[in-house]
Backbone of each chain as ProteinMPNN parsed JSONL, in Angstrom:
{"seq_chain_A": "XXXXXXXXXXXXXXXXXXXXXXXXXXXXXXXXXXXXXXXXXXXXXXXXXXXXXXXXXXXXXXXXXXXXXXXXXXXXXXXXXXXXXXXXXXXXXXXXX", "coords_chain_A": {"N_chain_A": [[114.217, 121.005, 100.108], [115.893, 119.157, 98.766], [117.846, 118.683, 100.723], [116.316, 117.414, 102.688], [115.651, 115.125, 101.327], [118.142, 113.804, 100.936], [118.871, 113.453, 103.574], [116.841, 111.761, 104.398], [117.414, 109.492, 102.898], [119.806, 108.727, 103.917], [119.752, 107.006, 106.041], [119.984, 103.609, 106.998], [117.833, 102.029, 107.908], [115.628, 103.43, 106.999], [116.026, 103.148, 104.295], [115.576, 100.424, 104.051], [112.844, 100.373, 104.647], [111.866, 101.699, 102.406], [112.647, 99.825, 100.479], [110.962, 97.708, 101.138], [108.461, 98.849, 100.695], [108.668, 99.243, 97.993], [108.623, 96.653, 97.115], [106.089, 95.839, 97.882], [103.363, 97.735, 97.605], [101.213, 99.973, 99.518], [101.153, 99.457, 102.385], [100.295, 98.947, 105.815], [101.162, 100.565, 108.935], [101.531, 98.562, 110.795], [102.172, 96.343, 109.173], [104.568, 97.189, 108.018], [106.173, 97.401, 110.324], [106.13, 94.697, 111.072], [107.452, 93.49, 108.922], [110.013, 94.658, 109.128], [110.816, 93.624, 111.543], [110.528, 90.765, 111.323], [111.662, 90.035, 108.854], [114.018, 91.462, 108.637], [115.132, 91.543, 111.09], [115.053, 93.856, 112.554], [114.277, 94.998, 115.269], [112.19, 97.317, 116.52], [110.472, 100.037, 118.13], [107.017, 100.819, 117.456], [106.644, 103.508, 117.469], [109.151, 104.453, 116.784], [109.373, 103.52, 114.143], [107.285, 104.914, 113.053], [108.302, 107.503, 113.252], [110.449, 107.337, 111.481], [108.965, 106.981, 109.144], [107.716, 109.45, 109.039], [109.851, 111.131, 108.44], [110.475, 110.178, 105.903], [108.109, 110.809, 104.621], [108.179, 113.59, 104.78], [110.205, 114.089, 103.023], [108.992, 113.441, 100.735], [109.124, 110.902, 99.789], [107.524, 108.896, 100.674], [104.1, 108.331, 100.62], [101.022, 108.68, 102.31], [97.801, 107.234, 102.634], [94.351, 107.407, 103.464], [91.922, 104.921, 103.837], [88.803, 104.488, 104.453], [88.65, 103.153, 107.602], [91.302, 102.586, 107.587], [94.887, 103.124, 107.218], [97.227, 103.487, 104.711], [100.541, 103.08, 103.371], [102.57, 104.302, 100.724], [105.201, 104.027, 98.287], [106.852, 106.789, 96.802], [108.538, 107.559, 94.024], [109.164, 109.815, 92.736], [110.643, 112.125, 93.796], [113.231, 111.145, 93.5], [113.87, 111.482, 90.887], [114.914, 113.998, 90.705], [117.5, 113.69, 91.635], [118.582, 112.011, 89.691], [118.387, 113.641, 87.438], [120.027, 115.69, 88.187], [122.685, 114.795, 88.21], [123.052, 112.644, 86.404], [121.58, 113.195, 84.142], [122.166, 115.895, 83.299], [121.644, 117.661, 81.243], [118.998, 117.729, 80.785], [116.157, 119.651, 81.707], [115.715, 120.288, 85.158], [113.419, 118.376, 87.022], [111.828, 117.42, 85.029], [109.614, 114.848, 84.229]], "CA_chain_A": [[113.692, 119.7, 99.704], [117.007, 118.243, 98.478], [118.46, 118.291, 101.991], [115.446, 116.429, 103.343], [115.735, 113.886, 100.548], [119.392, 113.11, 101.243], [118.815, 113.052, 104.984], [115.95, 110.602, 104.478], [118.062, 108.325, 102.278], [121.072, 108.424, 104.584], [119.567, 106.039, 107.121], [119.764, 102.268, 106.439], [116.482, 101.539, 108.228], [114.673, 104.08, 106.088], [116.187, 102.526, 102.969], [114.869, 99.136, 104.128], [111.406, 100.664, 104.555], [111.589, 101.981, 100.991], [112.754, 98.537, 99.769], [109.763, 96.915, 101.396], [107.318, 99.494, 100.019], [108.84, 99.016, 96.559], [108.213, 95.274, 96.871], [104.643, 95.706, 98.061], [102.792, 99.022, 97.983], [99.992, 99.975, 100.321], [101.302, 98.742, 103.654], [99.974, 99.635, 107.064], [102.288, 100.679, 109.874], [101.7, 97.236, 111.397], [102.881, 95.454, 108.246], [105.952, 97.668, 107.912], [106.858, 96.981, 111.558], [106.297, 93.245, 111.034], [108.5, 93.152, 107.942], [111.321, 95.045, 109.66], [111.162, 92.714, 112.638], [110.633, 89.356, 110.968], [112.535, 89.807, 107.698], [115.309, 92.143, 108.749], [115.577, 91.496, 112.489], [115.185, 95.216, 113.063], [113.243, 95.171, 116.287], [112.122, 98.681, 117.049], [109.118, 100.363, 118.542], [106.164, 101.377, 116.408], [106.874, 104.955, 117.46], [110.385, 104.703, 116.034], [109.071, 103.326, 112.73], [106.438, 106.06, 112.713], [109.168, 108.675, 113.062], [111.143, 107.133, 110.208], [107.998, 107.243, 108.073], [107.477, 110.894, 108.983], [110.992, 111.711, 107.721], [110.321, 109.801, 104.492], [106.982, 111.585, 104.086], [108.618, 114.983, 104.64], [111.039, 114.14, 101.821], [108.147, 113.121, 99.589], [109.406, 109.539, 99.298], [106.412, 108.042, 101.086], [102.805, 108.994, 100.715], [100.067, 107.85, 103.038], [96.42, 107.496, 102.247], [93.336, 106.79, 104.322], [90.803, 104.246, 103.169], [87.906, 104.154, 105.554], [89.316, 103.148, 108.901], [92.692, 102.152, 107.487], [95.878, 104.026, 106.644], [98.214, 102.731, 103.953], [101.712, 103.849, 102.934], [103.072, 103.959, 99.39], [106.46, 104.637, 97.856], [106.792, 107.748, 95.704], [109.928, 107.676, 93.546], [109.311, 111.056, 91.971], [111.754, 112.982, 94.239], [114.52, 110.594, 93.058], [114.13, 112.024, 89.551], [115.759, 115.191, 90.849], [118.881, 113.226, 91.765], [118.989, 111.517, 88.375], [118.55, 114.78, 86.534], [121.084, 116.589, 88.639], [124.031, 114.321, 87.866], [123.114, 111.699, 85.283], [120.998, 113.793, 82.935], [122.191, 117.331, 83.616], [121.197, 118.479, 80.123], [117.542, 117.882, 80.815], [115.758, 120.574, 82.774], [115.384, 119.591, 86.394], [111.993, 118.257, 87.329], [111.07, 116.772, 83.967], [109.356, 113.458, 84.607]], "C_chain_A": [[114.823, 118.707, 99.461], [117.663, 117.775, 99.773], [117.636, 117.218, 102.686], [115.531, 115.083, 102.645], [117.008, 113.111, 100.909], [119.429, 112.646, 102.689], [117.964, 111.781, 105.119], [116.639, 109.348, 103.962], [119.322, 107.881, 103.025], [120.945, 107.288, 105.59], [119.244, 104.652, 106.563], [118.362, 101.71, 106.739], [115.456, 102.143, 107.277], [114.816, 103.516, 104.676], [115.497, 101.163, 102.933], [113.353, 99.348, 103.993], [111.036, 100.933, 103.096], [111.67, 100.698, 100.16], [111.463, 97.745, 99.913], [108.539, 97.516, 100.704], [107.421, 99.332, 98.506], [108.357, 97.609, 96.206], [106.7, 95.147, 96.944], [104.05, 97.044, 98.505], [101.587, 98.871, 98.915], [100.104, 99.204, 101.615], [100.872, 99.61, 104.833], [101.24, 99.718, 107.921], [102.587, 99.318, 110.497], [102.506, 96.322, 110.475], [104.338, 95.875, 108.098], [106.754, 97.228, 109.136], [107.136, 95.478, 111.525], [107.421, 92.848, 110.089], [109.887, 93.493, 108.489], [111.767, 94.064, 110.741], [111.467, 91.316, 112.125], [111.603, 89.122, 109.813], [113.929, 90.365, 107.913], [115.855, 92.171, 110.168], [115.84, 92.892, 113.04], [114.055, 95.449, 114.058], [113.26, 96.595, 116.794], [110.67, 99.01, 117.339], [108.337, 100.919, 117.353], [106.374, 102.88, 116.308], [108.111, 105.289, 116.634], [110.128, 104.559, 114.532], [108.221, 104.49, 112.219], [107.275, 107.3, 112.43], [109.973, 108.559, 111.773], [110.206, 107.447, 109.043], [107.734, 108.737, 107.912], [108.608, 111.593, 108.223], [110.861, 111.418, 106.224], [109.173, 110.581, 103.84], [107.386, 113.035, 103.855], [109.466, 115.151, 103.373], [110.238, 113.797, 100.569], [108.33, 111.707, 99.065], [108.309, 108.548, 99.663], [105.159, 108.899, 101.142], [101.872, 108.081, 101.485], [98.669, 108.231, 102.602], [95.495, 106.782, 103.21], [92.317, 106.11, 103.442], [89.888, 103.782, 104.261], [88.652, 104.246, 106.866], [90.814, 102.944, 108.782], [93.597, 103.204, 106.871], [96.972, 103.186, 105.98], [99.345, 103.65, 103.49], [102.191, 103.337, 101.581], [104.394, 104.668, 99.143], [106.174, 105.644, 96.749], [108.221, 108.006, 95.244], [110.194, 109.003, 92.844], [110.454, 111.95, 92.473], [113.119, 112.475, 93.781], [114.88, 111.082, 91.655], [115.065, 113.224, 89.628], [117.23, 114.799, 90.923], [119.409, 112.784, 90.403], [119.27, 112.685, 87.446], [119.749, 115.652, 86.903], [122.457, 116.131, 88.156], [124.072, 113.439, 86.61], [122.535, 112.275, 83.997], [120.971, 115.307, 83.084], [121.675, 118.211, 82.474], [119.69, 118.691, 80.118], [117.173, 118.846, 81.928], [115.295, 119.802, 84.003], [113.865, 119.537, 86.581], [111.178, 117.652, 86.208], [110.828, 115.312, 84.319], [110.036, 112.469, 83.648]], "O_chain_A": [[114.743, 117.554, 99.887], [118.0, 116.598, 99.907], [118.175, 116.241, 103.205], [115.489, 114.033, 103.286], [116.956, 111.906, 101.158], [119.954, 111.575, 102.994], [118.315, 110.855, 105.85], [116.469, 108.266, 104.524], [119.838, 106.789, 102.789], [121.947, 106.67, 105.949], [118.334, 104.517, 105.746], [117.783, 101.003, 105.914], [114.54, 101.464, 106.812], [113.83, 103.417, 103.945], [114.907, 100.785, 101.921], [112.672, 98.586, 103.306], [110.012, 100.45, 102.612], [110.868, 100.495, 99.248], [110.942, 97.189, 98.946], [107.687, 96.791, 100.192], [106.407, 99.288, 97.81], [107.764, 97.39, 95.15], [106.097, 94.424, 96.151], [104.217, 97.442, 99.658], [101.028, 97.786, 99.07], [99.243, 98.379, 101.919], [101.059, 100.827, 104.842], [102.237, 99.043, 107.666], [103.747, 98.962, 110.702], [103.407, 95.615, 110.925], [105.235, 95.033, 108.056], [107.877, 96.74, 109.006], [108.221, 95.029, 111.895], [108.24, 91.986, 110.407], [110.826, 92.712, 108.335], [112.945, 93.721, 110.838], [112.512, 90.743, 112.434], [112.299, 88.107, 109.796], [114.91, 89.804, 107.426], [116.912, 92.75, 110.423], [116.723, 93.092, 113.874], [113.017, 96.022, 113.724], [114.226, 97.032, 117.421], [109.758, 98.342, 116.853], [108.911, 101.417, 116.385], [106.298, 103.461, 115.226], [108.13, 106.265, 115.885], [110.602, 105.372, 113.738], [108.413, 104.98, 111.106], [106.999, 108.051, 111.494], [110.163, 109.543, 111.057], [110.602, 108.097, 108.075], [107.552, 109.231, 106.8], [108.365, 112.527, 107.459], [111.1, 112.288, 105.386], [109.248, 110.963, 102.673], [106.991, 113.643, 102.861], [109.452, 116.204, 102.736], [110.767, 113.862, 99.46], [107.77, 111.343, 98.031], [108.181, 107.493, 99.043], [105.163, 110.025, 101.641], [101.919, 106.86, 101.336], [98.389, 109.378, 102.252], [95.804, 105.7, 103.709], [91.898, 106.656, 102.421], [90.165, 102.785, 104.928], [89.217, 105.287, 107.202], [91.536, 103.107, 109.766], [93.15, 104.061, 106.109], [97.561, 102.3, 106.599], [99.136, 104.839, 103.248], [102.22, 102.135, 101.318], [104.675, 105.734, 99.691], [105.356, 105.39, 95.865], [109.02, 108.593, 95.972], [111.314, 109.275, 92.413], [111.185, 112.496, 91.646], [114.065, 113.256, 93.678], [116.052, 111.094, 91.279], [115.894, 113.444, 88.745], [118.095, 115.47, 90.36], [120.523, 113.129, 90.01], [120.285, 112.703, 86.75], [120.388, 116.262, 86.046], [123.289, 116.942, 87.747], [125.035, 113.495, 85.845], [122.942, 111.896, 82.898], [119.914, 115.933, 83.01], [121.31, 119.366, 82.696], [119.169, 119.654, 79.556], [117.811, 118.855, 82.981], [114.584, 118.802, 83.902], [113.145, 120.505, 86.334], [109.986, 117.391, 86.375], [111.771, 114.608, 84.678], [109.918, 111.256, 83.825]]}, "seq_chain_B": "XXXXXXXXXXXXXXXXXXXXXXXXXXXXXXXXXXXXXXXXXXXXXXXXXXXXXXXXXXXXXXXXXXXXXXXXXXXXXXXXXXXXXXXXXXXXXXXXXXXXXXXXXXXXXXXXXXXXXXXXXXXXXXXX", "coords_chain_B": {"N_chain_B": [[97.791, 76.557, 134.091], [95.5, 77.687, 131.608], [94.564, 79.273, 128.529], [91.338, 80.167, 128.482], [89.333, 81.699, 127.418], [88.955, 84.15, 124.907], [88.434, 87.428, 123.564], [86.654, 89.382, 121.123], [85.638, 92.658, 120.265], [82.522, 93.43, 118.886], [80.484, 95.083, 116.432], [77.881, 94.277, 115.973], [76.139, 91.64, 117.119], [74.699, 89.599, 115.78], [75.453, 89.85, 113.114], [78.163, 89.446, 113.449], [78.204, 86.807, 114.374], [77.358, 85.472, 112.097], [79.486, 86.072, 110.341], [81.707, 84.96, 111.677], [81.019, 82.278, 111.818], [79.739, 81.343, 109.297], [81.559, 82.376, 107.389], [84.294, 82.428, 108.397], [84.303, 79.94, 109.625], [84.065, 78.967, 112.213], [82.282, 77.44, 115.032], [79.189, 77.859, 116.812], [79.228, 78.025, 120.332], [78.241, 78.789, 122.963], [75.261, 80.509, 123.908], [73.799, 82.872, 125.642], [71.113, 84.715, 126.794], [71.39, 88.124, 127.748], [69.922, 90.609, 128.803], [69.867, 93.206, 126.501], [71.916, 92.191, 125.04], [73.928, 89.257, 124.298], [75.622, 86.484, 125.828], [77.898, 85.272, 123.897], [79.591, 82.825, 122.337], [82.127, 81.392, 120.203], [83.774, 78.482, 118.856], [86.602, 76.649, 117.585], [85.912, 74.199, 115.104], [87.759, 72.205, 114.952], [88.635, 71.924, 117.473], [86.622, 71.68, 119.711], [86.465, 71.8, 122.484], [88.296, 73.606, 123.127], [89.898, 76.853, 123.434], [87.541, 79.434, 123.837], [86.005, 81.915, 121.814], [84.82, 84.989, 122.554], [82.212, 86.91, 121.344], [81.946, 90.011, 121.782], [79.826, 92.66, 122.745], [80.241, 95.985, 121.395], [79.556, 98.293, 122.673], [80.507, 99.945, 124.747], [81.768, 103.201, 125.562], [84.547, 103.504, 125.43], [85.429, 101.731, 123.585], [85.121, 102.281, 120.817], [86.989, 104.48, 120.014], [89.376, 103.149, 120.64], [89.344, 100.846, 118.997], [89.224, 102.02, 116.478], [91.64, 103.372, 116.339], [93.458, 101.257, 116.36], [92.747, 99.904, 113.983], [93.337, 101.836, 112.092], [96.112, 101.916, 112.1], [96.508, 99.45, 111.179], [96.578, 97.317, 112.933], [96.047, 94.089, 114.107], [93.201, 92.817, 115.93], [93.233, 90.32, 117.012], [94.702, 87.035, 116.52], [94.447, 84.18, 114.396], [95.253, 80.749, 114.034], [96.074, 79.002, 111.076], [96.266, 76.265, 108.683], [97.431, 76.834, 106.246], [98.215, 79.814, 105.071], [98.116, 80.961, 102.507], [96.271, 79.342, 101.109], [94.006, 79.729, 102.667], [93.658, 82.44, 102.38], [92.974, 82.554, 99.638], [90.573, 81.097, 99.696], [88.964, 82.663, 101.445], [88.982, 85.141, 100.188], [87.604, 84.496, 97.944], [85.123, 84.329, 99.048], [84.49, 86.903, 99.348], [85.8, 88.31, 101.322], [87.597, 91.029, 102.674], [90.971, 91.909, 102.525], [93.515, 93.539, 104.402], [96.128, 93.109, 104.405], [97.974, 91.183, 102.258], [98.956, 87.686, 101.864], [102.08, 87.138, 103.406], [105.344, 86.132, 103.571], [107.327, 85.912, 106.304], [110.134, 85.182, 107.241], [110.084, 82.861, 109.759], [107.307, 82.731, 109.886], [104.125, 82.948, 108.17], [101.84, 85.398, 107.264], [98.602, 87.012, 107.078], [96.203, 89.68, 106.851], [92.888, 90.342, 107.666], [89.659, 91.951, 107.27], [87.142, 91.862, 109.593], [84.587, 92.737, 109.244], [83.171, 93.642, 111.37], [84.384, 95.61, 112.677], [86.979, 94.977, 113.314], [90.421, 94.088, 112.689], [91.787, 91.024, 111.686], [94.347, 88.74, 112.138], [95.663, 86.072, 110.228], [97.679, 83.181, 110.553], [100.426, 81.018, 109.837], [103.003, 78.719, 110.824], [105.97, 78.156, 109.122]], "CA_chain_B": [[96.835, 77.561, 133.639], [95.291, 77.664, 130.161], [93.705, 80.36, 128.051], [90.011, 79.581, 128.358], [88.457, 82.574, 126.657], [89.499, 85.393, 124.394], [87.252, 88.131, 123.073], [86.756, 90.511, 120.196], [84.47, 93.535, 120.307], [81.842, 93.437, 117.582], [79.434, 96.104, 116.316], [76.553, 93.693, 115.888], [76.402, 90.226, 117.431], [74.135, 88.708, 114.751], [76.332, 89.935, 111.95], [79.439, 88.834, 113.836], [78.028, 85.346, 114.424], [77.337, 84.991, 110.711], [80.826, 86.134, 109.755], [82.652, 84.047, 112.343], [80.643, 80.887, 111.541], [79.563, 81.051, 107.862], [82.704, 82.745, 106.576], [85.556, 81.938, 108.952], [84.171, 78.496, 109.825], [83.934, 78.558, 113.616], [80.927, 76.993, 115.38], [78.679, 78.493, 118.028], [79.347, 77.165, 121.517], [77.238, 79.183, 123.97], [74.465, 81.698, 123.631], [72.996, 83.131, 126.842], [70.572, 86.082, 126.727], [71.754, 89.023, 128.852], [69.315, 91.891, 128.448], [69.885, 93.495, 125.058], [73.002, 91.457, 124.405], [74.039, 87.836, 124.629], [76.941, 85.885, 126.021], [77.919, 84.548, 122.635], [80.965, 82.393, 122.059], [82.357, 80.417, 119.136], [84.998, 77.686, 119.011], [87.053, 75.998, 116.358], [85.402, 72.829, 114.967], [88.874, 71.273, 115.148], [88.931, 71.835, 118.902], [85.403, 72.237, 120.32], [86.643, 72.027, 123.921], [89.431, 74.52, 123.289], [89.648, 78.25, 123.78], [86.345, 80.035, 123.243], [86.112, 83.317, 121.405], [83.61, 85.728, 122.922], [81.842, 88.021, 120.45], [81.539, 90.911, 122.85], [79.26, 93.912, 122.21], [81.216, 97.075, 121.386], [78.835, 99.509, 123.049], [81.177, 100.809, 125.734], [82.338, 104.356, 124.859], [86.009, 103.417, 125.244], [85.77, 100.734, 122.569], [85.208, 102.829, 119.455], [88.288, 105.104, 119.704], [90.423, 102.131, 120.745], [89.356, 99.996, 117.806], [89.537, 102.815, 115.279], [93.079, 103.662, 116.329], [94.145, 100.02, 115.96], [92.474, 99.616, 112.568], [94.024, 102.836, 111.276], [97.504, 101.509, 111.963], [96.546, 98.095, 110.628], [96.932, 96.368, 113.99], [94.968, 93.118, 114.318], [92.651, 92.665, 117.272], [93.717, 89.028, 117.485], [95.243, 86.219, 115.43], [94.009, 82.789, 114.363], [96.182, 79.859, 113.334], [95.531, 78.203, 109.976], [97.291, 75.343, 108.165], [98.087, 77.408, 105.073], [97.686, 81.174, 104.913], [97.816, 81.228, 101.092], [95.029, 78.644, 100.757], [92.902, 80.369, 103.39], [93.478, 83.734, 101.713], [92.214, 82.318, 98.396], [89.213, 80.68, 100.052], [88.203, 83.766, 102.033], [88.782, 86.193, 99.197], [86.519, 83.996, 97.101], [83.854, 84.591, 99.749], [84.291, 88.345, 99.405], [86.468, 88.917, 102.472], [88.572, 92.051, 102.311], [92.239, 91.794, 103.261], [94.342, 94.755, 104.429], [97.499, 92.66, 104.101], [97.978, 89.909, 101.551], [99.901, 86.751, 102.488], [103.452, 87.626, 103.417], [106.255, 85.234, 104.28], [108.252, 86.696, 107.123], [110.992, 84.245, 107.96], [109.457, 81.637, 110.273], [105.841, 82.741, 109.843], [103.421, 83.576, 107.064], [100.663, 86.054, 107.838], [97.754, 87.886, 106.271], [95.308, 90.395, 107.758], [91.576, 90.542, 107.048], [88.668, 92.799, 107.929], [86.06, 90.958, 110.02], [83.344, 93.478, 108.944], [82.527, 94.029, 112.626], [85.196, 96.649, 113.299], [88.306, 94.498, 113.706], [91.322, 93.391, 111.772], [92.147, 89.711, 112.22], [95.508, 88.167, 111.459], [95.786, 84.618, 110.165], [99.108, 82.897, 110.597], [100.944, 79.658, 110.003], [104.458, 78.6, 110.95], [106.453, 77.348, 108.01]], "C_chain_B": [[96.715, 77.495, 132.118], [94.469, 78.888, 129.757], [92.345, 79.757, 127.719], [89.158, 80.378, 127.377], [89.25, 83.766, 126.148], [88.305, 86.134, 123.799], [87.608, 89.137, 121.994], [85.484, 91.332, 120.362], [83.837, 93.568, 118.926], [80.703, 94.455, 117.596], [78.047, 95.495, 116.498], [76.729, 92.186, 116.064], [75.85, 89.27, 116.38], [75.051, 88.648, 113.536], [77.662, 89.238, 112.245], [79.318, 87.314, 113.845], [78.03, 84.771, 113.009], [78.747, 84.972, 110.124], [81.755, 85.079, 110.361], [82.298, 82.575, 112.104], [80.613, 80.622, 110.029], [80.822, 81.308, 107.051], [83.995, 82.135, 107.132], [85.499, 80.447, 109.267], [84.18, 78.037, 111.276], [82.514, 78.041, 113.869], [80.498, 77.624, 116.706], [78.777, 77.525, 119.198], [78.301, 77.535, 122.561], [76.518, 80.441, 123.531], [73.516, 81.883, 124.801], [72.47, 84.553, 126.769], [70.967, 86.889, 127.963], [71.194, 90.401, 128.515], [69.334, 92.073, 126.942], [70.91, 92.632, 124.322], [72.999, 89.995, 124.838], [75.474, 87.494, 124.981], [77.087, 84.893, 124.882], [79.365, 84.135, 122.349], [80.996, 81.401, 120.9], [83.662, 79.673, 119.445], [85.392, 77.143, 117.646], [86.448, 74.604, 116.271], [86.506, 71.784, 115.141], [89.155, 71.036, 116.628], [87.77, 72.415, 119.706], [85.526, 72.48, 121.826], [87.791, 72.999, 124.201], [88.986, 75.926, 123.639], [88.406, 78.775, 123.068], [86.636, 81.489, 122.877], [84.784, 83.994, 121.696], [83.393, 86.874, 121.937], [81.166, 89.068, 121.327], [81.0, 92.222, 122.281], [80.211, 95.09, 122.41], [80.615, 98.392, 121.874], [79.559, 100.447, 124.003], [81.898, 101.961, 125.019], [83.853, 104.288, 124.637], [86.363, 102.564, 124.03], [86.001, 101.357, 121.197], [86.554, 103.51, 119.162], [89.454, 104.12, 119.741], [90.502, 101.33, 119.45], [89.715, 100.785, 116.554], [91.027, 103.107, 115.185], [93.868, 102.427, 115.905], [93.974, 99.773, 114.469], [93.254, 100.569, 111.665], [95.492, 102.47, 111.064], [97.633, 100.072, 111.473], [96.833, 97.016, 111.656], [95.783, 95.392, 114.241], [94.514, 93.064, 115.78], [93.095, 91.332, 117.872], [94.202, 88.235, 116.273], [94.729, 84.791, 115.55], [95.013, 81.969, 113.567], [95.442, 79.107, 112.23], [96.654, 77.277, 109.485], [98.105, 76.001, 107.061], [97.46, 78.773, 104.789], [97.302, 81.449, 103.453], [96.479, 80.599, 100.696], [93.827, 79.326, 101.408], [92.603, 81.75, 102.793], [92.637, 83.555, 100.441], [90.761, 81.97, 98.707], [88.378, 81.877, 100.526], [87.971, 84.895, 101.026], [87.684, 85.798, 98.219], [85.15, 84.234, 97.72], [83.619, 86.089, 99.937], [84.948, 89.027, 100.586], [87.535, 89.891, 101.983], [89.819, 91.897, 103.184], [92.96, 93.142, 103.251], [95.813, 94.386, 104.254], [97.419, 91.293, 103.444], [99.023, 88.977, 102.176], [101.344, 87.2, 102.318], [104.3, 86.648, 104.208], [107.279, 86.073, 104.995], [109.125, 85.731, 107.902], [110.19, 83.051, 108.449], [107.933, 81.603, 110.172], [105.336, 83.346, 108.541], [102.134, 84.152, 107.628], [99.85, 86.74, 106.75], [96.786, 88.543, 107.255], [94.0, 90.705, 107.036], [90.688, 91.43, 107.916], [87.482, 91.911, 108.313], [84.669, 91.572, 109.832], [82.605, 93.927, 110.2], [83.376, 95.032, 113.382], [86.617, 96.237, 113.639], [89.12, 94.012, 112.513], [91.752, 92.103, 112.461], [93.334, 89.185, 111.425], [95.352, 86.647, 111.394], [97.258, 84.303, 109.962], [99.362, 81.4, 110.516], [102.461, 79.709, 110.114], [104.961, 77.69, 109.853], [107.438, 76.288, 108.518]], "O_chain_B": [[97.705, 77.275, 131.421], [93.758, 79.462, 130.582], [92.215, 78.948, 126.801], [88.373, 79.819, 126.612], [90.098, 84.318, 126.849], [87.265, 85.523, 123.554], [88.716, 89.672, 121.958], [84.399, 90.79, 120.571], [84.53, 93.714, 117.919], [80.048, 94.666, 118.616], [77.157, 96.104, 117.091], [77.389, 91.534, 115.255], [76.461, 88.236, 116.109], [75.375, 87.582, 113.011], [78.211, 88.534, 111.396], [80.217, 86.612, 113.381], [78.623, 83.723, 112.752], [79.157, 83.997, 109.495], [82.491, 84.398, 109.648], [83.174, 81.713, 112.177], [81.364, 79.784, 109.531], [81.131, 80.553, 106.129], [84.702, 81.416, 106.426], [86.517, 79.758, 109.191], [84.293, 76.841, 111.543], [81.641, 78.189, 113.014], [81.315, 77.885, 117.589], [78.447, 76.347, 119.069], [77.545, 76.668, 123.002], [77.087, 81.315, 122.876], [72.543, 81.143, 124.941], [73.252, 85.501, 126.69], [70.886, 86.395, 129.088], [71.912, 91.259, 128.0], [68.878, 91.207, 126.195], [70.778, 92.381, 123.124], [72.169, 89.567, 125.64], [76.417, 88.124, 124.502], [76.486, 83.819, 124.891], [80.24, 84.977, 122.148], [80.034, 80.675, 120.651], [84.521, 80.156, 120.182], [84.616, 77.176, 116.69], [86.462, 73.877, 117.265], [86.229, 70.623, 115.44], [89.828, 70.072, 116.995], [87.888, 73.484, 120.305], [84.775, 73.279, 122.386], [88.201, 73.189, 125.346], [87.859, 76.156, 124.077], [88.238, 78.589, 121.863], [87.405, 82.181, 123.544], [83.749, 83.613, 121.149], [84.279, 87.703, 121.726], [79.961, 89.007, 121.574], [81.642, 92.833, 121.427], [80.892, 95.195, 123.43], [81.1, 99.47, 121.532], [79.243, 101.636, 124.053], [82.558, 101.746, 124.002], [84.377, 104.952, 123.742], [87.472, 102.661, 123.504], [86.954, 101.009, 120.5], [87.206, 103.168, 118.175], [90.404, 104.243, 118.967], [91.578, 101.155, 118.877], [90.42, 100.288, 115.677], [91.607, 103.094, 114.1], [94.847, 102.544, 115.167], [94.941, 99.47, 113.77], [93.765, 100.174, 110.616], [96.045, 102.687, 109.986], [98.739, 99.542, 111.367], [97.279, 95.924, 111.305], [94.669, 95.814, 114.551], [95.298, 93.236, 116.713], [93.306, 91.223, 119.08], [94.122, 88.708, 115.14], [94.589, 84.258, 116.65], [95.553, 82.428, 112.561], [94.322, 78.635, 112.429], [97.824, 77.468, 109.816], [99.308, 75.77, 106.941], [96.323, 78.867, 104.327], [96.286, 82.092, 103.189], [95.657, 81.233, 100.033], [92.773, 79.481, 100.791], [91.448, 82.168, 102.713], [91.7, 84.316, 100.2], [89.839, 82.478, 98.07], [87.25, 82.082, 100.078], [86.912, 85.521, 101.01], [86.935, 86.642, 97.728], [84.145, 84.328, 97.015], [82.666, 86.495, 100.603], [84.688, 90.203, 100.839], [88.265, 89.625, 101.029], [89.734, 91.773, 104.405], [93.013, 93.812, 102.22], [96.647, 95.252, 103.986], [96.859, 90.355, 104.012], [99.88, 89.43, 102.935], [101.769, 87.591, 101.23], [104.016, 86.366, 105.372], [108.009, 86.849, 104.38], [108.888, 85.487, 109.085], [109.662, 82.295, 107.634], [107.33, 80.546, 110.356], [106.019, 84.143, 107.898], [101.42, 83.485, 108.376], [100.343, 87.011, 105.655], [96.569, 88.034, 108.354], [94.001, 91.258, 105.936], [90.929, 91.629, 109.107], [86.883, 91.276, 107.446], [83.674, 90.967, 110.231], [81.533, 94.525, 110.11], [83.147, 95.291, 114.564], [87.384, 97.031, 114.184], [88.584, 93.591, 111.488], [92.041, 92.088, 113.657], [93.322, 89.185, 110.194], [94.962, 86.011, 112.374], [97.987, 85.041, 109.3], [98.598, 80.605, 111.065], [103.115, 80.605, 109.58], [104.449, 76.587, 109.666], [107.96, 75.501, 107.728]]}, "name": "protein", "num_of_chains": 2, "seq": "XXXXXXXXXXXXXXXXXXXXXXXXXXXXXXXXXXXXXXXXXXXXXXXXXXXXXXXXXXXXXXXXXXXXXXXXXXXXXXXXXXXXXXXXXXXXXXXXXXXXXXXXXXXXXXXXXXXXXXXXXXXXXXXXXXXXXXXXXXXXXXXXXXXXXXXXXXXXXXXXXXXXXXXXXXXXXXXXXXXXXXXXXXXXXXXXXXXXXXXXXXXXXXXXXXXXXXXXXXXXXXXXX"}
């Protein structure tokens, strides 16, 4: 899990996706693609963004939910607690919220 | 060459006509009976001789999976220009319209995405 987390965070595009989800939760793939293109000039295919999202989901940093016909993506910061606990709060048992 | 007609697939033409006229504010231009369905188009009251929007029946078997896949990824079926996305968002939300994307300023454009209740997502946009 830790390896997947660091791998997910290593990529600048994926960090931008997390920034955007932090600013506004519940985005569709279309909105994420639009934000990357129009705000960050990161023109890439929807498939590429989808793959980035899959990496973030595997690391637990993004969760997706279906609502009727629609699919929305949300940021989940919980895996970052492990990083904080590992180095900044080593006295606390790992995994404490 | 000009764009004369564009179309959206709708589940129910009566319901679609109500939404596109009463809620969005377009006006009916043509209505021609064609068996069970109608050739039904609306236009913008600001430009009655402009591009017509055909409210096309969604009965063809290819339409449902196509539209569901687009909606799932949040992809609009088409986009309409407005003067002010924020103002239109407030107006439409007041009428009970559901948005899948709230107004978002993206550099040169501001957009929002709404559910047309007939199976499509519609983007509204203005250039800042």
